[in-house]
N, CA, C and O of each residue as an XYZ file, in Angstrom:
340
protein
N      -6.435      0.177    -23.297
C      -6.158     -0.419    -21.998
C      -6.755     -1.822    -21.940
O      -7.872     -2.043    -22.408
N      -6.028     -2.752    -21.379
C      -6.517     -4.120    -21.268
C      -7.483     -4.234    -20.105
O      -7.411     -3.478    -19.137
N      -8.374     -5.179    -20.217
C      -9.325     -5.470    -19.143
C      -8.959     -6.829    -18.550
O      -8.660     -7.780    -19.273
N      -8.991     -6.898    -17.224
C      -8.639     -8.151    -16.557
C      -9.501     -9.300    -17.054
O      -9.004    -10.416    -17.208
N     -10.780     -9.055    -17.309
C     -11.670    -10.136    -17.747
C     -11.266    -10.689    -19.112
O     -11.369    -11.894    -19.344
N     -10.808     -9.824    -20.018
C     -10.409    -10.315    -21.339
C      -9.094    -11.080    -21.265
O      -8.923    -12.085    -21.955
N      -8.166    -10.615    -20.436
C      -6.901    -11.336    -20.264
C      -7.166    -12.665    -19.569
O      -6.580    -13.686    -19.929
N      -8.045    -12.652    -18.579
C      -8.382    -13.880    -17.865
C      -8.981    -14.906    -18.818
O      -8.716    -16.100    -18.684
N      -9.779    -14.458    -19.770
C     -10.371    -15.370    -20.748
C      -9.300    -16.026    -21.612
O      -9.479    -17.158    -22.062
N      -8.197    -15.333    -21.847
C      -7.118    -15.872    -22.683
C      -6.199    -16.790    -21.884
O      -5.843    -17.867    -22.362
N      -5.808    -16.384    -20.673
C      -4.793    -17.134    -19.925
C      -5.348    -18.005    -18.807
O      -4.629    -18.858    -18.286
N      -6.595    -17.817    -18.429
C      -7.166    -18.595    -17.334
C      -7.089    -20.088    -17.598
O      -7.545    -20.566    -18.636
N      -6.516    -20.818    -16.663
C      -6.352    -22.273    -16.749
C      -5.503    -22.716    -17.942
O      -5.631    -23.848    -18.408
N      -4.650    -21.838    -18.429
C      -3.712    -22.166    -19.513
C      -2.296    -22.148    -18.947
O      -1.986    -21.366    -18.048
N      -1.441    -23.018    -19.481
C      -0.028    -23.003    -19.114
C       0.642    -21.858    -19.858
O       0.587    -21.791    -21.086
N       1.272    -20.960    -19.114
C       1.932    -19.792    -19.696
C       3.226    -19.502    -18.951
O       3.499    -20.064    -17.891
N       4.010    -18.608    -19.537
C       5.189    -18.078    -18.875
C       5.282    -16.596    -19.193
O       4.521    -16.081    -20.012
N       6.190    -15.930    -18.564
C       6.428    -14.508    -18.766
C       7.542    -14.082    -17.832
O       8.085    -14.899    -17.089
N       7.881    -12.810    -17.869
C       8.943    -12.310    -16.997
C       8.722    -12.800    -15.564
O       7.608    -12.727    -15.045
N       9.772    -13.292    -14.936
C       9.671    -13.744    -13.549
C       9.828    -12.558    -12.608
O      10.356    -11.512    -12.988
N       9.365    -12.736    -11.382
C       9.572    -11.689    -10.380
C      11.064    -11.428    -10.188
O      11.475    -10.283    -10.002
N      11.871    -12.483    -10.232
C      13.319    -12.331    -10.082
C      13.937    -11.511    -11.195
O      14.841    -10.713    -10.948
N      13.460    -11.696    -12.423
C      13.968    -10.910    -13.551
C      13.570     -9.446    -13.398
O      14.369     -8.551    -13.674
N      12.333     -9.200    -12.959
C      11.891     -7.818    -12.722
C      12.763     -7.157    -11.647
O      13.159     -6.000    -11.785
N      13.056     -7.904    -10.579
C      13.895     -7.371     -9.503
C      15.306     -7.070    -10.001
O      15.895     -6.057     -9.624
N      15.845     -7.940    -10.840
C      17.218     -7.778    -11.331
C      17.407     -6.495    -12.131
O      18.491     -5.913    -12.126
N      16.354     -6.050    -12.820
C      16.456     -4.819    -13.612
C      15.789     -3.637    -12.903
O      15.513     -2.606    -13.516
N      15.540     -3.805    -11.617
C      15.025     -2.731    -10.757
C      13.704     -2.153    -11.248
O      13.514     -0.937    -11.237
N      12.795     -3.019    -11.679
C      11.497     -2.546    -12.168
C      10.348     -2.802    -11.207
O       9.222     -2.383    -11.478
N      10.596     -3.474    -10.100
C       9.489     -3.834     -9.214
C       8.759     -2.622     -8.651
O       7.581     -2.722     -8.311
N       9.424     -1.498     -8.549
C       8.779     -0.280     -8.040
C       8.345      0.644     -9.170
O       7.785      1.710     -8.913
N       8.595      0.251    -10.418
C       8.297      1.103    -11.573
C       7.047      0.630    -12.307
O       6.179      1.436    -12.640
N       6.953     -0.662    -12.557
C       5.827     -1.202    -13.316
C       4.595     -1.317    -12.414
O       4.732     -1.480    -11.202
N       3.395     -1.234    -12.995
C       2.183     -1.267    -12.175
C       1.890     -2.635    -11.560
O       1.157     -2.718    -10.574
N       2.447     -3.704    -12.120
C       2.275     -5.045    -11.571
C       3.419     -5.918    -12.074
O       4.066     -5.596    -13.071
N       3.660     -7.012    -11.385
C       4.667     -7.976    -11.816
C       3.966     -9.050    -12.646
O       2.941     -9.591    -12.232
N       4.517     -9.350    -13.802
C       3.887    -10.272    -14.749
C       3.600    -11.623    -14.094
O       2.495    -12.149    -14.219
N       4.580    -12.180    -13.404
C       4.393    -13.483    -12.764
C       3.211    -13.451    -11.798
O       2.345    -14.325    -11.843
N       3.178    -12.452    -10.933
C       2.090    -12.339     -9.957
C       0.742    -12.140    -10.631
O      -0.251    -12.743    -10.224
N       0.699    -11.301    -11.658
C      -0.568    -10.989    -12.323
C      -1.108    -12.195    -13.088
O      -2.311    -12.455    -13.061
N      -0.240    -12.927    -13.764
C      -0.701    -14.125    -14.468
C      -1.299    -15.129    -13.491
O      -2.346    -15.718    -13.762
N      -0.642    -15.322    -12.368
C      -1.163    -16.241    -11.353
C      -2.500    -15.736    -10.813
O      -3.429    -16.522    -10.626
N      -2.603    -14.439    -10.564
C      -3.836    -13.846    -10.042
C      -4.999    -14.051    -11.006
O      -6.141    -14.236    -10.585
N      -4.700    -14.017    -12.301
C      -5.729    -14.169    -13.326
C      -6.058    -15.632    -13.635
O      -6.848    -15.918    -14.535
N      -5.454    -16.545    -12.893
C      -5.795    -17.955    -13.045
C      -4.947    -18.736    -14.023
O      -5.268    -19.877    -14.353
N      -3.863    -18.133    -14.491
C      -2.968    -18.849    -15.399
C      -2.194    -19.914    -14.629
O      -1.961    -19.785    -13.427
N      -1.808    -20.947    -15.329
C      -0.937    -21.982    -14.779
C       0.480    -21.582    -15.178
O       0.966    -21.951    -16.248
N       1.130    -20.827    -14.308
C       2.403    -20.183    -14.617
C       3.567    -21.134    -14.398
O       3.662    -21.790    -13.361
N       4.450    -21.203    -15.384
C       5.695    -21.969    -15.294
C       6.850    -21.023    -15.565
O       6.693    -20.037    -16.286
N       8.008    -21.316    -14.991
C       9.183    -20.495    -15.292
C      10.428    -21.354    -15.327
O      10.519    -22.406    -14.695
N      11.393    -20.854    -16.102
C      12.701    -21.474    -16.156
C      13.668    -20.617    -15.355
O      13.246    -19.697    -14.654
N      14.951    -20.907    -15.452
C      15.944    -20.079    -14.769
C      15.885    -18.641    -15.288
O      15.619    -18.410    -16.467
N      16.134    -17.684    -14.403
C      16.132    -16.276    -14.808
C      17.061    -16.064    -15.994
O      18.190    -16.554    -16.015
N      16.565    -15.329    -16.977
C      17.269    -14.897    -18.184
C      17.575    -16.016    -19.172
O      18.239    -15.773    -20.180
N      17.111    -17.228    -18.911
C      17.307    -18.324    -19.862
C      16.136    -18.358    -20.839
O      15.058    -17.841    -20.546
N      16.352    -18.963    -21.991
C      15.269    -19.167    -22.939
C      14.304    -20.190    -22.354
O      14.708    -21.279    -21.947
N      13.025    -19.829    -22.317
C      12.003    -20.730    -21.786
C      10.684    -20.397    -22.457
O      10.216    -19.261    -22.385
N      10.086    -21.378    -23.107
C       8.841    -21.185    -23.856
C       7.826    -22.224    -23.405
O       8.169    -23.380    -23.155
N       6.581    -21.801    -23.306
C       5.484    -22.692    -22.951
C       4.431    -22.608    -24.049
O       4.055    -21.517    -24.477
N       3.963    -23.761    -24.497
C       2.888    -23.823    -25.489
C       1.713    -24.567    -24.880
O       1.875    -25.663    -24.344
N       0.542    -23.978    -24.963
C      -0.690    -24.616    -24.502
C      -1.727    -24.429    -25.602
O      -2.288    -23.345    -25.758
N      -1.972    -25.470    -26.348
C      -2.864    -25.345    -27.500
C      -2.235    -24.427    -28.533
O      -1.123    -24.675    -28.999
N      -2.953    -23.360    -28.890
C      -2.427    -22.395    -29.862
C      -1.792    -21.180    -29.188
O      -1.421    -20.223    -29.868
N      -1.665    -21.206    -27.874
C      -1.067    -20.100    -27.125
C       0.411    -20.388    -26.876
O       0.756    -21.387    -26.246
N       1.272    -19.518    -27.370
C       2.719    -19.651    -27.185
C       3.198    -18.450    -26.391
O       2.945    -17.309    -26.780
N       3.889    -18.691    -25.278
C       4.427    -17.599    -24.468
C       5.904    -17.829    -24.203
O       6.349    -18.968    -24.058
N       6.660    -16.740    -24.143
C       8.084    -16.790    -23.835
C       8.353    -16.018    -22.562
O       7.683    -15.028    -22.269
N       9.334    -16.474    -21.809
C       9.612    -15.880    -20.504
C      10.253    -14.504    -20.600
O       9.964    -13.636    -19.777
N      11.112    -14.287    -21.580
C      11.901    -13.055    -21.636
C      12.475    -12.908    -23.049
O      12.219    -13.764    -23.896
N      13.236    -11.857    -23.326
C      13.796    -11.687    -24.673
C      14.663    -12.858    -25.145
O      14.739    -13.121    -26.345
N      15.306    -13.553    -24.228
C      16.128    -14.703    -24.620
C      15.275    -15.829    -25.207
O      15.802    -16.746    -25.837
N      13.974    -15.759    -25.004
C      13.048    -16.783    -25.488
C      12.502    -16.487    -26.877
O      11.687    -17.252    -27.391
N      12.931    -15.401    -27.490
C      12.373    -14.972    -28.778
C      12.508    -16.029    -29.862
O      11.533    -16.357    -30.538
N      13.691    -16.555    -30.028
C      13.912    -17.549    -31.093
C      13.085    -18.808    -30.844
O      12.397    -19.292    -31.744
N      13.152    -19.332    -29.634
C      12.401    -20.550    -29.315
C      10.898    -20.309    -29.431
O      10.156    -21.199    -29.848
N      10.450    -19.117    -29.067
C       9.035    -18.781    -29.204
C       8.605    -18.735    -30.656
O       7.539    -19.238    -31.011
N       9.434    -18.132    -31.497
C       9.140    -18.071    -32.931
C       9.127    -19.472    -33.535
O       8.274    -19.783    -34.367
N      10.062    -20.310    -33.122
C      10.103    -21.685    -33.626
C       8.860    -22.466    -33.201
O       8.316    -23.245    -33.983
N       8.411    -22.258    -31.965
C       7.197    -22.929    -31.489
C       5.981    -22.468    -32.285
O       5.114    -23.275    -32.621
N       5.916    -21.179    -32.587
C       4.810    -20.642    -33.379
C       4.830    -21.210    -34.797
O       3.791    -21.609    -35.323
N       6.004    -21.246    -35.412
C       6.118    -21.803    -36.764
C       5.703    -23.275    -36.795
O       5.089    -23.732    -37.759
N       6.036    -24.001    -35.750
C       5.647    -25.410    -35.664
C       4.121    -25.534    -35.631
O       3.558    -26.433    -36.256
N       3.457    -24.639    -34.909
C       1.993    -24.662    -34.855
C       1.367    -24.326    -36.201
O       0.311    -24.853    -36.553
N       2.019    -23.453    -36.947
C       1.482    -23.013    -38.233
C       1.724    -24.015    -39.361
O       1.077    -23.949    -40.406
N       2.653    -24.938    -39.144
C       3.011    -25.912    -40.201
C       1.914    -26.933    -40.429
O       2.058    -27.814    -41.277
């Protein structure tokens, strides 16, 4: 199980992205999952950015690479490879 303090240490004051509240609503998960990713990242002090729902959107902050949704997989992998080069 993750601890809020350890996640906060990773994402606090970092630019990140993840599933948007709108994407969670579109797949009817808002009443199923224990928290919404967008809300939780903001609560933990992340600097949350998002693109259009279901579009590829990747944010890189230092060595941290995050993708908004499955459509971001390729762009996320490319961003990671760029960091490793």
